[in-house]
BALOPA-285756 format. One line per 8 residues: number of its first residue (from 0); their letters; for each residue x, y, z of N, C-alpha, C, CB. Coordinates in Angstrom, 1 decimal, padded with zeros to 4 digits. Glycine has a CB too. Layout:
# residues N
NUM) a) X Y Z X Y Z X Y Z X Y Z  ...
//
This chain:
# residues 105
0) xxxxxxxx) 006.2 009.1 003.4 006.6 007.9 004.0 008.1 007.4 003.7 005.6 006.8 003.6  008.5 006.9 004.3 009.9 006.6 004.2 010.2 005.2 003.3 010.4 006.5 005.6  011.2 005.1 002.7 011.4 003.8 001.9 011.5 002.6 002.8 012.8 003.9 001.0  011.9 002.9 004.2 012.3 001.8 005.2 010.6 001.6 005.7 013.6 002.4 006.4  009.9 002.6 005.6 008.4 002.6 006.3 007.9 001.7 005.1 007.5 004.3 006.7  007.8 001.8 003.8 007.4 001.0 002.7 007.8 -000.5 002.8 008.1 001.6 001.4  008.9 -000.3 002.9 009.4 -001.9 003.0 009.1 -002.8 004.0 010.6 -002.1 003.1  008.6 -002.1 005.3 008.4 -002.6 006.4 006.9 -003.1 006.3 008.9 -001.6 007.5
8) xxxxxxxx) 006.1 -002.0 005.8 004.8 -002.4 005.5 004.3 -003.5 004.3 004.3 -001.2 005.1  005.4 -003.6 003.2 005.3 -004.2 002.1 006.0 -005.7 002.6 006.1 -003.4 001.0  006.7 -005.6 003.8 007.6 -006.8 004.1 008.7 -007.2 003.4 007.0 -007.7 004.2  009.3 -006.3 002.7 010.4 -006.4 002.1 011.5 -005.6 002.2 010.2 -006.4 001.0  012.7 -005.9 001.8 013.8 -004.9 002.2 013.8 -003.3 001.6 015.2 -005.5 001.8  014.7 -002.6 002.2 014.8 -001.3 001.8 015.3 -001.4 000.4 015.7 -000.5 002.7  016.4 -002.2 000.1 017.3 -002.1 -001.3 016.0 -002.6 -002.5 018.9 -003.5 -001.3  015.2 -003.5 -002.1 014.0 -003.8 -003.0 013.0 -002.9 -003.6 013.3 -004.5 -002.5
16) xxxxxxxx) 012.7 -002.3 -002.3 011.7 -001.0 -002.4 012.6 000.2 -003.4 011.5 -000.4 -000.5  013.7 000.4 -002.9 014.7 001.3 -003.8 014.8 000.9 -005.4 016.4 001.2 -003.2  014.9 -000.6 -005.5 014.9 -001.2 -006.6 013.7 -000.9 -007.8 014.9 -002.5 -006.1  012.4 -000.9 -007.0 011.2 -000.9 -007.5 010.7 000.6 -007.9 010.4 -001.7 -006.5  011.5 001.7 -006.9 011.1 003.1 -006.9 012.1 003.4 -008.2 011.3 004.0 -005.4  013.2 002.9 -008.4 014.1 003.3 -009.5 013.3 002.8 -010.8 015.5 002.6 -009.4  012.9 001.5 -011.1 012.3 000.7 -012.2 011.0 001.9 -012.4 011.7 -001.2 -011.7  010.0 002.2 -011.7 009.0 003.1 -011.8 009.4 004.5 -012.5 008.4 003.3 -010.4
24) xxxxxxxx) 010.5 004.9 -011.8 010.9 006.1 -012.2 011.5 006.0 -013.7 011.8 006.8 -011.3  012.2 005.0 -014.0 012.7 004.7 -015.4 011.5 004.5 -016.3 013.7 003.5 -015.4  010.3 004.0 -015.8 009.6 004.1 -017.0 008.7 005.2 -016.9 009.0 002.9 -017.3  008.8 006.0 -016.4 008.1 007.5 -016.3 006.8 007.4 -015.8 007.9 008.2 -017.7  007.0 006.7 -014.4 005.5 006.3 -014.1 005.6 007.4 -012.7 005.1 004.3 -013.7  006.7 007.6 -012.1 006.8 008.4 -010.9 008.1 009.3 -011.2 007.0 007.3 -009.5  008.1 010.2 -010.4 009.0 011.3 -010.1 009.5 011.2 -008.8 008.3 012.7 -010.3  010.9 011.8 -008.4 011.4 011.9 -007.2 012.0 013.4 -007.0 012.5 010.8 -007.1
32) xxxxxxxx) 011.0 014.0 -005.9 011.4 015.1 -005.7 012.2 015.3 -004.3 010.3 015.9 -005.8  013.5 015.9 -004.1 014.2 015.7 -003.0 013.5 016.6 -002.0 015.8 016.0 -003.2  013.5 016.0 -000.6 012.9 017.1 000.5 013.8 018.0 001.0 012.4 016.4 001.8  013.4 019.4 000.7 014.1 020.3 001.2 014.6 020.4 002.6 013.6 021.2 000.9  013.9 020.0 003.5 014.4 019.9 004.7 015.2 018.8 005.2 013.6 020.0 005.5  015.0 017.5 004.1 016.1 016.6 004.8 016.3 015.9 003.4 015.7 015.5 006.2  017.8 016.5 003.1 018.4 016.1 001.8 018.5 014.3 001.6 019.9 016.9 001.8  018.3 013.6 002.8 018.5 012.2 002.2 017.1 011.5 002.1 019.6 011.4 003.2
40) xxxxxxxx) 016.0 012.2 002.1 014.5 012.0 001.9 014.1 012.5 000.3 013.7 013.1 003.0  013.2 012.0 -000.2 012.6 012.4 -001.4 010.9 012.1 -001.3 013.3 011.6 -002.6  010.5 012.9 -002.0 009.1 013.1 -002.2 008.8 011.8 -003.8 008.8 015.2 -002.5  007.7 011.2 -003.7 007.5 010.6 -005.1 006.1 011.1 -005.5 007.6 008.8 -005.0  005.9 011.2 -006.7 004.4 011.9 -007.2 004.6 011.1 -008.7 004.3 014.0 -007.4  003.1 010.9 -008.8 002.9 010.1 -010.2 003.1 011.0 -011.2 001.5 009.6 -010.5  003.7 010.5 -012.5 003.4 011.8 -013.6 002.2 011.7 -014.3 004.3 011.9 -014.7  002.2 012.2 -015.2 000.4 012.1 -015.9 000.6 010.3 -016.4 000.0 013.6 -017.9
48) xxxxxxxx) 001.5 009.8 -017.0 001.8 008.7 -017.4 001.4 007.4 -016.6 003.0 008.7 -017.8  001.9 008.1 -015.1 001.5 007.0 -013.9 000.2 007.0 -013.4 002.3 007.1 -012.5  -000.3 008.6 -013.8 -001.5 008.8 -013.2 -002.7 007.9 -014.0 -001.8 010.2 -013.2  -002.5 007.8 -015.4 -003.3 007.1 -016.6 -003.3 005.8 -016.1 -002.5 007.2 -018.2  -002.2 005.1 -016.0 -001.9 003.8 -015.6 -002.7 003.4 -014.8 -000.8 003.5 -015.2  -002.6 004.1 -013.5 -003.1 004.0 -012.1 -004.7 003.8 -012.4 -002.7 005.4 -010.9  -005.0 004.9 -013.1 -006.8 004.8 -013.4 -007.1 003.6 -014.2 -007.3 006.0 -014.4  -006.3 003.2 -015.2 -006.6 002.2 -016.2 -006.8 000.7 -015.1 -005.3 002.2 -017.4
56) xxxxxxxx) -005.9 000.7 -014.2 -005.9 -000.3 -013.4 -007.1 -000.4 -012.2 -004.6 -000.1 -012.9  -007.4 000.8 -011.8 -008.5 000.8 -011.1 -009.5 000.4 -011.8 -008.8 001.9 -010.4  -009.9 001.1 -013.1 -010.9 000.9 -013.8 -011.2 -000.8 -014.1 -010.7 001.9 -015.1  -010.0 -001.2 -014.4 -010.1 -002.6 -014.8 -010.6 -003.5 -013.6 -008.6 -003.1 -015.4  -010.0 -003.2 -012.2 -010.3 -003.8 -011.4 -012.2 -003.7 -010.9 -009.3 -003.6 -010.6  -012.3 -002.8 -011.0 -013.6 -002.2 -011.0 -014.8 -003.2 -011.6 -013.4 -000.9 -011.8  -014.4 -003.2 -012.8 -015.0 -003.9 -014.0 -015.1 -005.5 -013.5 -014.0 -003.7 -015.4  -013.7 -005.8 -013.0 -013.6 -007.6 -012.7 -014.6 -007.8 -011.6 -011.9 -008.2 -012.1
64) xxxxxxxx) -014.7 -006.7 -010.5 -015.6 -006.8 -009.4 -017.0 -007.0 -010.0 -015.5 -005.4 -008.3  -017.4 -006.2 -011.0 -018.7 -006.3 -011.5 -019.0 -007.6 -012.3 -019.0 -005.1 -012.4  -018.0 -007.9 -013.0 -018.1 -009.0 -013.5 -018.1 -010.4 -012.4 -017.0 -009.0 -014.4  -017.4 -010.4 -011.4 -017.5 -011.6 -010.4 -018.9 -011.4 -009.8 -016.3 -011.5 -009.2  -019.2 -010.2 -009.6 -020.4 -010.3 -008.8 -021.9 -010.9 -009.2 -020.6 -008.9 -008.4  -021.6 -010.3 -011.0 -022.5 -011.1 -011.7 -022.5 -012.5 -011.7 -022.4 -010.8 -012.8  -021.1 -013.1 -011.8 -021.1 -014.3 -011.8 -021.5 -015.1 -010.7 -020.1 -014.6 -012.1  -021.0 -014.2 -009.6 -021.3 -015.4 -008.0 -022.7 -015.2 -007.2 -020.0 -014.9 -006.5
72) xxxxxxxx) -023.5 -013.7 -008.0 -024.3 -013.6 -007.3 -024.1 -012.5 -006.0 -024.4 -015.0 -007.0  -025.1 -011.8 -005.6 -025.3 -011.2 -004.5 -024.5 -011.5 -003.0 -026.6 -011.3 -004.6  -025.4 -012.9 -002.7 -025.2 -013.4 -001.4 -023.6 -014.0 -001.4 -026.4 -014.7 -001.2  -023.2 -014.7 -002.6 -022.0 -015.1 -002.5 -020.7 -014.3 -002.6 -022.0 -015.8 -003.3  -021.1 -013.0 -003.2 -020.3 -011.7 -003.3 -019.9 -011.3 -001.9 -021.1 -010.4 -004.1  -020.9 -011.4 -001.2 -021.0 -010.8 000.3 -020.3 -011.9 001.2 -022.7 -010.5 001.0  -020.4 -012.8 001.1 -019.7 -014.1 001.6 -018.2 -014.0 001.1 -020.3 -015.5 001.2  -017.7 -013.9 000.0 -016.5 -013.5 -000.3 -016.0 -012.8 000.1 -016.4 -013.4 -001.2
80) xxxxxxxx) -016.4 -011.2 000.2 -016.0 -010.1 000.7 -015.7 -010.2 002.4 -017.0 -009.1 000.2  -016.6 -011.0 003.1 -016.6 -011.1 004.6 -015.3 -012.0 004.6 -018.1 -011.8 005.3  -015.6 -013.1 004.1 -014.4 -014.3 004.0 -012.7 -013.5 003.8 -014.9 -015.5 002.3  -012.6 -012.7 002.6 -011.5 -011.9 002.4 -010.9 -011.0 003.7 -011.8 -011.0 001.3  -011.9 -010.3 004.1 -011.7 -009.3 005.2 -011.2 -010.0 006.4 -013.0 -008.5 005.6  -011.8 -011.3 006.7 -011.2 -012.2 008.1 -009.9 -012.6 007.5 -012.1 -013.9 008.8  -009.6 -013.1 006.5 -008.4 -013.5 006.1 -007.2 -012.2 006.1 -008.7 -014.1 004.6  -007.7 -011.3 005.7 -006.8 -010.1 005.7 -006.6 -009.5 007.2 -007.5 -009.0 004.7
88) xxxxxxxx) -007.6 -009.9 008.0 -007.2 -009.4 009.5 -006.4 -010.3 010.1 -008.4 -009.1 010.4  -006.7 -011.4 009.6 -005.9 -012.7 010.2 -004.1 -012.6 010.0 -006.4 -014.1 009.2  -004.0 -012.4 008.6 -002.5 -012.1 007.8 -002.1 -010.8 008.6 -002.5 -011.9 005.9  -002.9 -010.0 008.9 -002.2 -008.8 009.7 -001.8 -009.0 011.3 -003.3 -007.6 009.7  -002.7 -009.7 011.7 -002.3 -010.3 013.1 -001.3 -011.0 013.2 -003.2 -010.9 013.8  -001.1 -011.8 012.2 -000.1 -012.8 012.3 001.2 -012.1 012.0 -000.4 -013.9 011.3  001.3 -011.2 011.2 002.5 -010.3 010.8 003.0 -009.7 012.0 002.0 -009.3 009.7  001.7 -008.8 012.9 002.6 -008.1 013.7 002.6 -008.9 015.0 002.2 -006.6 013.8
96) xxxxxxxx) 002.0 -010.2 015.0 002.5 -010.9 016.2 004.2 -011.5 016.0 001.3 -012.2 016.5  004.3 -011.7 014.7 005.6 -012.3 014.1 006.7 -011.0 014.6 005.5 -012.6 012.2  006.2 -010.0 014.5 007.1 -008.8 014.5 007.7 -008.7 016.1 006.1 -007.2 014.0  006.4 -009.3 016.8 006.6 -009.0 018.4 006.9 -010.6 019.0 004.9 -008.3 019.3  007.0 -011.4 018.3 007.3 -012.6 018.8 006.2 -013.7 018.9 007.7 -012.3 020.1  005.1 -013.4 019.0 004.1 -014.2 019.4 003.3 -014.6 017.8 003.0 -013.2 020.7  002.2 -015.5 018.3 001.5 -016.2 017.2 000.0 -015.7 017.6 001.7 -018.1 017.2  -000.8 -015.4 016.4 -002.2 -015.0 017.0 -002.9 -016.4 017.0 -003.1 -013.8 015.9
104) x) -004.1 -016.4 017.8 -004.6 -017.6 018.2 -005.9 -017.9 017.2 -005.0 -017.6 019.9
//
């Protein structure tokens, strides 16, 4: 995925994406490998440090959801998931319509 495509999906500018990539690389979390077919493009890979941090974050979120489910209960958790899914669909639809000039109903 290109830097432009990442920026488009996240709704941020190309320079912002480049700045974040540089910061992640500077922290030793990713490496940049030049694409041999297109010298202007690069592949991004997690370093071992980056993989470890990603695993820790995923574990933290998993534990948080288990705690949340325990606190809310099964029914409220299903309702929360349904509503968050609906909200995500709405926001994606709104973003797509704004790019095309219209608004969702």
